[in-house]
C-alpha positions as CSV (number, residue, x, y, z in Angstrom):
1,X,-27.2,4.7,-3.7
2,X,-24.6,4.5,-1.1
3,X,-21.3,3.0,-2.0
4,X,-21.2,1.2,1.4
5,X,-23.1,-1.4,0.1
6,X,-21.3,-4.3,-1.4
7,X,-20.9,-4.1,-5.1
8,X,-22.9,-7.3,-5.6
9,X,-25.8,-5.4,-4.3
10,X,-25.4,-2.5,-7.1
11,X,-27.4,-2.6,-10.4
12,X,-25.5,-4.4,-13.1
13,X,-25.0,-1.1,-15.0
14,X,-22.9,0.2,-12.0
15,X,-20.6,-2.7,-11.3
16,X,-17.4,-2.3,-12.8
17,X,-16.7,-5.8,-14.1
18,X,-20.3,-5.8,-15.8
19,X,-19.7,-2.4,-17.3
20,X,-16.4,-3.9,-18.7
21,X,-18.0,-6.8,-20.3
22,X,-21.0,-4.9,-21.6
23,X,-19.2,-1.6,-22.9
24,X,-15.5,-2.2,-23.0
25,X,-12.5,-0.9,-21.0
26,X,-12.7,2.5,-22.5
27,X,-16.1,3.1,-20.8
28,X,-14.6,2.6,-17.3
29,X,-12.7,5.1,-15.1
30,X,-9.1,4.5,-13.6
31,X,-10.7,3.8,-10.4
32,X,-13.2,1.3,-11.9
33,X,-10.5,-0.6,-13.6
34,X,-8.4,-0.8,-10.5
35,X,-11.5,-1.9,-8.6
36,X,-11.7,-5.0,-10.9
37,X,-8.1,-5.9,-10.1
38,X,-8.5,-5.5,-6.4
39,X,-11.6,-7.8,-6.5
40,X,-12.7,-7.1,-3.0
41,X,-12.9,-3.9,-0.6
42,X,-12.4,-4.3,3.0
43,X,-14.9,-4.2,5.8
44,X,-17.2,-1.4,5.1
45,X,-15.8,-0.3,2.0
46,X,-16.2,-1.5,-1.6
47,X,-13.2,-2.4,-4.1
48,X,-14.2,0.8,-6.1
49,X,-13.9,2.8,-2.9
50,X,-10.6,1.3,-2.1
51,X,-9.3,1.8,-5.6
52,X,-10.3,5.6,-5.3
53,X,-8.5,5.9,-2.2
54,X,-5.2,4.2,-3.5
55,X,-5.3,6.4,-6.6
56,X,-5.9,9.5,-4.4
57,X,-3.1,8.6,-2.0
58,X,-0.6,8.0,-4.8
59,X,-1.7,10.4,-7.4
60,X,-2.3,8.0,-10.2
61,X,-1.1,4.9,-11.8
62,X,2.4,6.3,-12.3
63,X,3.0,6.9,-8.9
64,X,1.7,3.7,-7.8
65,X,4.0,1.9,-10.2
66,X,6.9,3.8,-8.3
67,X,5.6,2.9,-4.9
68,X,6.9,-0.1,-3.0
69,X,5.1,-2.9,-1.9
70,X,5.3,-1.9,1.8
71,X,4.2,1.8,0.8
72,X,1.1,0.4,-1.1
73,X,0.2,-1.9,1.9
74,X,0.2,1.2,4.4
75,X,-3.3,1.7,2.9
76,X,-5.8,-0.1,4.8
77,X,-7.5,-2.9,2.9
78,X,-4.4,-3.3,0.8
79,X,-2.3,-6.4,1.7
80,X,0.5,-7.9,0.1
81,X,-1.8,-9.9,-2.2
82,X,-3.6,-7.0,-3.6
83,X,-0.4,-4.9,-4.0
84,X,1.2,-7.9,-5.8
85,X,-2.0,-7.9,-8.3
86,X,-1.7,-4.2,-8.9
87,X,2.2,-4.4,-9.4
88,X,1.8,-7.3,-11.6
89,X,-0.9,-5.5,-13.9
90,X,1.6,-2.6,-14.2
91,X,4.3,-4.7,-15.1
92,X,2.3,-6.5,-17.9
93,X,1.3,-3.1,-19.3
94,X,5.2,-2.3,-19.5
95,X,5.8,-5.6,-21.4
96,X,3.0,-4.7,-23.8
97,X,4.6,-1.3,-24.3
98,X,7.9,-3.0,-24.9
99,X,6.6,-5.3,-27.6
100,X,4.9,-2.6,-29.2
101,X,7.8,-0.7,-29.8
102,X,9.4,-3.6,-31.7
103,X,6.6,-3.9,-34.1
104,X,5.6,-0.4,-34.4
105,X,4.4,0.3,-38.2
106,X,6.7,2.6,-40.2
107,X,5.7,4.9,-43.0
108,X,7.6,7.5,-45.2
109,X,6.9,11.0,-46.2
110,X,9.5,12.2,-49.0
111,X,12.6,11.1,-47.5
112,X,11.5,11.3,-43.9
113,X,10.8,7.8,-42.4
114,X,8.9,7.8,-39.0
115,X,7.5,5.2,-36.7
116,X,4.8,5.4,-34.4
117,X,2.9,2.8,-32.0
118,X,-0.5,2.6,-30.5
119,X,0.0,1.6,-27.0
120,X,-3.1,2.0,-24.8
121,X,-1.9,0.3,-21.9
122,X,1.6,2.0,-22.0
123,X,0.1,5.3,-20.6
124,X,-0.3,3.3,-17.4
125,X,3.2,2.8,-16.6
126,X,5.0,5.6,-18.6
127,X,7.7,7.2,-16.8
128,X,8.9,9.7,-19.4
129,X,7.3,10.4,-22.5
130,X,9.0,11.9,-25.8
131,X,8.9,12.1,-29.4
132,X,11.7,10.8,-31.8
133,X,12.5,10.6,-35.5
134,X,15.1,9.9,-37.9
135,X,16.0,11.3,-41.2
136,X,17.7,9.0,-43.6
137,X,19.6,9.8,-46.7
138,X,18.8,7.6,-49.3
139,X,20.5,9.3,-52.2
């Protein structure tokens, strides 16, 4: 099946939104998730193809996050509205990551207290990653 057809003509099992509803977000690729945000493609190009082009041009979500709105709109099919939608989704993921850090669980092994958080959306907008821990003297 060629992707030049509008997504509405694809089988339900191949449509990104329907796959998300049926199988959950983990079953979708980055391009499929982005296609859901974009909602529509451009003349002769599906939303999925447009998402693939956007990811290819910028190299991934982290680079899209760093790009300006004018840089995003240089891609044919991405106007200010679609660029704003993508930027808003990335900002939401950043805020989720921030709120997760405040609520991260703590556990103690001997005298070492450590914290961690599960941030599935944080990876989308991470600029730097790292690991930290603290040793507390409770004696």
